[in-house]
C-alpha angles and dihedrals in degrees: 000000000000121000125188126178132180136171113220133187119222119208117250114282129195118247111291143063117309132186110237102164094113093048091052093048092047090054096054112035089160086087086085089070094057117091097184123008150094138275118210120193116192126184117215096213139086099212099051131052146187133238141157121239147121114348101180110058113050091201089074088066091048091051091049090055093047093048096047091049090055094042094048107027128194121245096025105176092232096058112114097179099074107126094096094057138279094285096054105076093042087050091056091050094047091048091052092048093053100032140229099265147036129200123207130184118245115214123179093344096310137093108262096221124149116263093260098037129108139162114261129205103210106206108194099176126079089229107016098157126206115346126212124219131189108213117194125182121185138167145090 
């Protein structure tokens, strides 16, 4: 079995949902040497998350942001964790709802995503800064 692991730094993104599939693939070209395997992408943060969804129509990402902002509002009167700003506690909740990692099959040296699927960085803070990912590919 082959195992490759890299830690990569994503540039700062504004709040919202951003396609990062190409950045991930660029960081770990060793995927091409795996016939059958898995790619795990893990984000090392508690106020941003990862998911897989639509990669063709950018309005899907805009709708995600709108919906999550209604579902998990800022300045809820019951929040206790408020000293890092009004976007911080909602960011933690959104990150927990979506999760810190995604796993994707590798088939014949390529990610085996659906035709309209891509990896999203879900930035839940107004000014989240650079984000670190651990990318692990393994297989035969």
